[in-house]
C-alpha positions as CSV (number, residue, x, y, z in Angstrom):
1,X,45.0,-177.9,38.6
2,X,42.7,-176.9,42.0
3,X,39.9,-175.8,39.9
4,X,41.0,-178.9,37.4
5,X,39.9,-181.0,40.9
6,X,37.2,-178.8,42.0
7,X,35.1,-179.9,38.1
8,X,36.0,-183.6,38.2
9,X,34.5,-183.9,41.6
10,X,31.3,-182.9,40.7
11,X,31.0,-185.3,38.1
12,X,29.3,-187.9,39.2
13,X,30.3,-191.5,38.1
14,X,28.0,-194.0,37.0
15,X,28.1,-197.5,38.0
16,X,27.9,-200.5,35.3
17,X,24.9,-201.3,36.8
18,X,23.0,-198.1,36.5
19,X,24.2,-198.0,33.3
20,X,22.5,-201.3,31.8
21,X,19.2,-200.4,34.4
22,X,19.4,-197.4,32.0
23,X,20.7,-198.3,29.1
24,X,19.4,-202.2,29.1
25,X,16.9,-201.7,26.1
26,X,19.2,-200.1,24.2
27,X,22.4,-202.9,24.6
28,X,20.0,-205.2,24.1
29,X,18.7,-203.9,21.0
30,X,22.7,-203.6,19.3
31,X,23.4,-207.5,20.1
32,X,22.3,-208.3,17.2
33,X,24.5,-206.0,15.4
34,X,27.4,-206.6,17.5
35,X,27.0,-210.7,16.5
36,X,26.7,-209.5,13.1
37,X,29.7,-207.4,13.1
38,X,31.9,-210.2,14.7
39,X,30.9,-212.7,12.8
40,X,31.6,-211.1,9.0
41,X,33.6,-208.5,10.1
42,X,36.2,-209.7,12.9
43,X,36.3,-213.3,12.9
44,X,37.0,-213.3,8.9
45,X,40.2,-211.2,10.3
46,X,41.5,-214.4,11.3
47,X,42.2,-215.6,7.5
48,X,44.6,-213.1,7.0
49,X,47.5,-215.4,7.7
50,X,46.5,-216.8,4.1
51,X,47.8,-214.1,2.4
52,X,51.5,-215.6,3.7
53,X,50.3,-219.2,3.5
54,X,50.1,-221.9,-0.1
55,X,47.4,-222.2,1.1
56,X,45.3,-225.3,0.7
57,X,41.5,-226.3,1.3
58,X,42.5,-229.4,2.3
59,X,45.3,-228.9,4.8
60,X,43.7,-225.8,6.3
61,X,45.3,-222.6,8.3
62,X,47.1,-224.4,10.0
63,X,48.0,-226.6,8.4
64,X,49.3,-224.4,5.0
65,X,53.4,-224.2,4.3
66,X,53.8,-220.4,5.3
67,X,55.6,-218.6,2.0
68,X,56.2,-215.7,3.5
69,X,55.7,-212.3,1.4
70,X,55.9,-214.7,-1.6
71,X,52.2,-214.0,-2.4
72,X,52.9,-210.2,-2.0
73,X,55.8,-211.2,-4.8
74,X,53.8,-212.8,-7.5
75,X,51.0,-210.5,-7.1
76,X,53.2,-206.8,-7.4
77,X,55.5,-208.8,-10.2
78,X,52.5,-210.6,-12.5
79,X,52.5,-209.3,-15.8
80,X,49.1,-206.7,-15.8
81,X,50.0,-205.3,-12.2
82,X,51.0,-202.6,-13.2
83,X,48.6,-201.8,-15.9
84,X,45.7,-202.5,-13.1
85,X,47.1,-200.3,-10.9
86,X,47.2,-198.0,-13.3
87,X,43.7,-198.1,-14.1
88,X,42.9,-198.5,-10.4
89,X,44.2,-195.5,-9.4
90,X,42.5,-193.4,-12.2
91,X,39.1,-194.9,-11.6
92,X,39.0,-193.6,-7.9
93,X,40.2,-190.2,-8.5
94,X,37.3,-189.9,-11.0
95,X,35.1,-191.4,-8.6
96,X,36.3,-189.1,-5.9
97,X,36.1,-186.0,-8.2
98,X,33.2,-186.6,-10.7
99,X,31.7,-189.0,-9.2
100,X,31.7,-187.3,-5.8
101,X,30.1,-184.0,-6.2
102,X,27.4,-184.8,-8.7
103,X,25.7,-185.6,-5.6
104,X,26.1,-182.8,-3.3
105,X,25.0,-180.3,-6.5
106,X,21.9,-183.3,-6.8
107,X,21.2,-182.6,-3.4
108,X,20.6,-178.4,-3.7
109,X,18.7,-178.7,-6.3
110,X,16.5,-180.7,-4.8
111,X,16.4,-178.8,-1.6
112,X,16.1,-175.1,-3.7
113,X,13.1,-176.6,-5.8
114,X,10.2,-174.4,-5.4
115,X,7.5,-177.0,-6.6
116,X,7.1,-180.0,-3.9
117,X,5.2,-182.4,-5.9
118,X,7.6,-182.3,-8.4
119,X,11.2,-182.1,-6.5
120,X,9.7,-185.9,-4.4
121,X,8.5,-187.0,-7.7
122,X,11.9,-186.7,-8.6
123,X,13.5,-188.0,-6.0
124,X,11.8,-191.1,-6.3
125,X,12.8,-191.2,-9.3
126,X,16.7,-190.8,-8.4
127,X,16.3,-193.1,-5.9
128,X,15.8,-196.3,-7.9
129,X,18.7,-197.5,-10.3
130,X,19.9,-198.3,-6.6
131,X,17.3,-201.0,-6.4
132,X,18.3,-202.3,-9.6
133,X,21.2,-205.1,-9.6
134,X,24.4,-204.9,-11.1
135,X,23.3,-207.3,-14.0
136,X,20.5,-205.0,-14.8
137,X,22.0,-202.1,-14.6
138,X,25.5,-202.8,-16.6
139,X,23.3,-204.8,-19.5
140,X,21.1,-201.4,-19.7
141,X,24.2,-199.8,-20.1
142,X,25.8,-202.3,-22.5
143,X,21.9,-201.7,-24.5
144,X,22.4,-197.7,-24.6
145,X,26.1,-197.5,-25.5
146,X,26.7,-200.0,-28.5
147,X,26.7,-198.9,-31.8
148,X,23.0,-198.7,-32.5
149,X,22.6,-197.7,-28.9
150,X,20.3,-194.9,-27.9
151,X,23.3,-192.5,-26.4
152,X,25.4,-193.7,-29.0
153,X,22.9,-192.1,-31.4
154,X,22.7,-189.3,-29.2
155,X,26.2,-188.7,-29.3
156,X,26.9,-189.6,-33.1
157,X,24.9,-185.9,-33.4
158,X,27.2,-184.6,-32.4
159,X,30.5,-185.5,-34.5
160,X,31.7,-188.8,-32.9
161,X,31.0,-191.1,-35.3
162,X,28.6,-194.4,-34.0
163,X,30.5,-197.1,-32.1
164,X,30.8,-199.7,-29.5
165,X,31.9,-197.0,-26.6
166,X,32.9,-199.4,-24.5
167,X,34.8,-201.5,-27.1
168,X,36.7,-198.5,-27.0
169,X,40.3,-199.1,-25.5
170,X,41.6,-195.3,-25.7
171,X,42.1,-193.5,-22.9
172,X,40.3,-191.9,-20.6
173,X,36.8,-193.3,-22.2
174,X,36.3,-196.5,-20.1
175,X,37.1,-194.4,-17.1
176,X,34.3,-191.9,-17.0
177,X,31.5,-193.7,-18.6
178,X,32.0,-196.3,-15.7
179,X,32.3,-193.5,-13.3
180,X,28.9,-192.1,-15.3
181,X,27.1,-195.3,-14.4
182,X,28.2,-195.3,-11.4
183,X,26.9,-191.7,-10.5
184,X,23.5,-192.7,-12.4
185,X,23.2,-196.2,-10.0
186,X,24.2,-194.1,-6.4
187,X,23.5,-190.7,-6.9
188,X,19.9,-190.4,-6.0
189,X,20.5,-193.0,-2.9
190,X,23.6,-191.0,-1.9
191,X,21.7,-187.5,-1.5
192,X,19.5,-188.8,1.1
193,X,22.1,-187.9,3.8
194,X,23.2,-184.3,2.3
195,X,19.4,-183.3,1.5
196,X,18.5,-184.1,5.2
197,X,21.6,-182.0,6.8
198,X,20.9,-179.3,3.7
199,X,17.2,-179.1,5.5
200,X,18.5,-179.1,9.1
201,X,20.4,-175.4,8.4
202,X,18.7,-173.0,10.1
203,X,16.5,-171.2,8.4
204,X,17.0,-167.3,10.0
205,X,20.3,-168.0,8.9
206,X,19.0,-167.8,5.3
207,X,16.4,-165.1,6.4
208,X,19.2,-163.2,7.9
209,X,21.0,-163.4,4.3
210,X,18.2,-162.4,2.8
211,X,17.6,-160.0,4.0
212,X,21.4,-158.9,3.5
213,X,20.5,-158.9,-0.1
214,X,21.8,-162.7,-1.2
215,X,20.3,-164.2,-3.9
216,X,19.5,-167.6,-4.2
217,X,23.1,-168.7,-5.7
218,X,24.5,-166.6,-2.6
219,X,22.7,-167.9,0.5
220,X,23.9,-171.2,-0.9
221,X,28.0,-170.6,-1.1
222,X,27.4,-168.7,2.1
223,X,25.1,-170.2,4.3
224,X,24.6,-174.5,3.1
225,X,27.8,-175.2,1.9
226,X,29.4,-174.2,5.0
227,X,27.0,-175.3,7.4
228,X,26.7,-179.0,5.9
229,X,30.9,-178.8,5.0
230,X,31.6,-181.2,8.2
231,X,29.7,-183.7,6.8
232,X,30.3,-183.6,3.2
233,X,34.2,-183.3,4.7
234,X,33.4,-186.9,6.7
235,X,31.8,-188.4,3.3
236,X,34.5,-187.5,1.4
237,X,37.3,-188.9,4.1
238,X,35.0,-192.5,4.1
239,X,34.4,-192.1,0.2
240,X,38.7,-192.1,0.0
241,X,39.3,-194.7,2.9
242,X,36.7,-197.4,1.1
243,X,37.6,-196.3,-2.7
244,X,40.0,-199.1,-3.4
245,X,37.3,-201.5,-2.5
246,X,34.6,-199.7,-4.7
247,X,36.2,-199.0,-8.2
248,X,36.2,-202.1,-9.7
249,X,32.7,-203.8,-8.5
250,X,31.0,-203.2,-12.0
251,X,34.5,-204.0,-14.1
252,X,33.7,-207.6,-14.6
253,X,30.3,-207.1,-16.5
254,X,31.9,-204.4,-18.8
255,X,34.8,-205.1,-20.2
256,X,36.5,-207.4,-22.9
257,X,39.4,-208.5,-23.7
258,X,39.7,-205.4,-26.4
259,X,39.3,-202.8,-23.2
260,X,41.7,-204.7,-20.6
261,X,44.8,-202.3,-21.5
262,X,42.1,-199.5,-20.5
263,X,39.9,-201.8,-17.8
264,X,41.1,-204.4,-16.1
265,X,41.3,-203.3,-12.1
266,X,43.1,-204.9,-8.7
267,X,39.9,-206.5,-8.3
268,X,39.7,-208.0,-11.8
269,X,43.3,-208.8,-12.2
270,X,43.3,-210.4,-8.5
271,X,40.2,-213.2,-9.4
272,X,42.7,-213.7,-12.8
273,X,45.4,-215.1,-11.4
274,X,43.0,-216.6,-8.3
275,X,41.0,-218.5,-10.0
276,X,42.4,-219.0,-13.7
277,X,43.6,-222.6,-14.5
278,X,44.1,-223.4,-10.6
279,X,42.8,-221.4,-7.5
280,X,45.3,-219.3,-5.2
281,X,43.3,-218.8,-2.4
282,X,46.5,-217.5,-0.9
283,X,47.2,-214.7,-3.9
284,X,43.9,-213.4,-3.2
285,X,44.3,-212.9,0.1
286,X,47.3,-211.0,-0.4
287,X,45.4,-208.6,-2.9
288,X,43.0,-207.8,-0.7
289,X,44.7,-207.3,2.6
290,X,47.0,-204.6,0.3
291,X,44.2,-203.0,-1.0
292,X,43.2,-202.8,2.8
293,X,45.8,-201.1,3.8
294,X,45.9,-199.0,1.1
295,X,42.5,-197.2,2.1
296,X,43.7,-197.5,5.8
297,X,46.5,-195.1,5.1
298,X,44.7,-193.2,2.9
299,X,41.6,-192.9,4.9
300,X,44.0,-191.9,7.7
301,X,46.2,-189.4,5.4
302,X,42.4,-187.7,3.9
303,X,41.0,-187.4,7.5
304,X,44.1,-185.2,8.7
305,X,44.2,-183.0,5.8
306,X,40.1,-182.5,6.1
307,X,41.1,-181.8,9.5
308,X,44.0,-179.2,8.6
309,X,41.5,-177.8,6.2
310,X,38.6,-177.4,7.3
311,X,38.7,-178.4,11.0
312,X,36.2,-181.1,10.1
313,X,37.2,-184.4,10.6
314,X,36.3,-187.8,11.0
315,X,37.8,-189.4,13.5
């Protein structure tokens, strides 16, 4: 106990005036970010009250009648909620598996590719889909996967008949297509942080492994992956927490009445219920709150599991 006190006595406490003198410029630079966070992330949280009201624009938040949990009851008892929730969970699982790991594999390929100019060219090309609007991406996917599309014609060479694959209501065709479109759009941009982390791995570790007779694959599995595993755990934890918000962003541009049973997700289901014949802002807010709470629970659970499994955690 005495030892702890002696150690603590050597720690110099910095006053807020001295801290401002040393780091004042950093605080000034952070002010616009702080204002943006308050305006667009914290101030809108006041609108959560709408989830418990029969909200009316003319009456406002304080004047709208309080209905308690009725909006949640209407949301959960809707005729399409069960299917929408099933599809959301299925797409979320595919996004966290089939859609998550290709980015890591692509980063490993980029960092081990021997030709520098070609590597940079592939990396540049992989960034481009991220800068194309979702409407254009979905339009391209619709053309490629139509009955006479290029991808459809290529698939037909292996036996399946030519068809509009986006209009196929069988499980899990739409789910896989949607996940692969997400991979196509985000793999290159998402690889930036992994490529940076892999390039920062201590080169002496690779040299020592090579001297011990390890080949390239063994150096990846025994040196590179363990070194970047904390980053992978952190990114996967963040992806789990955001998965219910990100799943369904392009569904509205891809699905059609024939595929409602397999393509309808919580966001599109809420959109149809809330903005059909009459706008129901309370119901849409209840749906957003439900997804946020579910995402927070998944984030906390995945963070604890990741900490137990690898010792790395987000918080």
